[in-house]
N, C-alpha and C positions, 0 to 999 in steps of 0.2 A: 595584650588585653583582648579577650574573646567577648564579642557582643552576642547577646541573645537576640532572637528574632524581633522582640518588641522594641529593644533599643535601636536595632538597625533600622526598623521602620520609622521610628521617631527622628533619627538622624537624617535619613533619606528625605523625609518630608520637609524637615527644617531646611535642608540644603536647597530643596526646590523652591521653598518660599523665599529664601535669601536670593537665589538666582533671579527669580521673577521680580522681586522688589528692586534689585539693582538694575535690571533691564528697563524698568519703569523710571529709574532715576530718583527713587525714593530713599530717604533715610529710614532707619527703624522708627524714629520718632514720628516722621511724617506718615508712615503706614499705620502706626499705632493710633494716631489721631483720626485717621480716616476710618479705622475699625472701631473706634471708641474702646480701645484697649490700652493698657499701660505699656510703655516702651520696654520695660524690663520683661514683660510677658512675651512680646515679640522676640526679644533677644533669646529668651528661654526656648521658644519654639524653634528658632533658627539653629540653636545649639543642640537640639534634640533632647532637651531636659524636660519638656512638657508633654503630657499626654493630652493633646488638644481636643476640645469638645467639638461636636458636629456644628453647633451654633457658631463657634469661633472660626471654624473652617469656612463657613458660609460668609461670615463678615470679612475675612481676609480675601476670599475670592471676589466678593463684591467690590472691595476697595481697590483691588488690582484690575478690576473690570475684565475678569475672566470667569469661565465656568468652574465649578467645583472639580469637574472631571480634569480640567487642565492643571490643577494643582497636583494631581497624581500622575 
């Protein structure tokens, strides 16, 4: 399977969110609650299925207590 650049970016971002979430010892559900997002949304982000909005990027960064820059 060949990924286009958009899909590769979403997958890389999702993996980064997953890695940071796990380093913080959070479940998908725990992170979702902290972001006021649905658990299935967080799962979709981590799998690279979502084209996440800027607002939700800020919510995730705040919940992980990191800067937006650190997510990338």
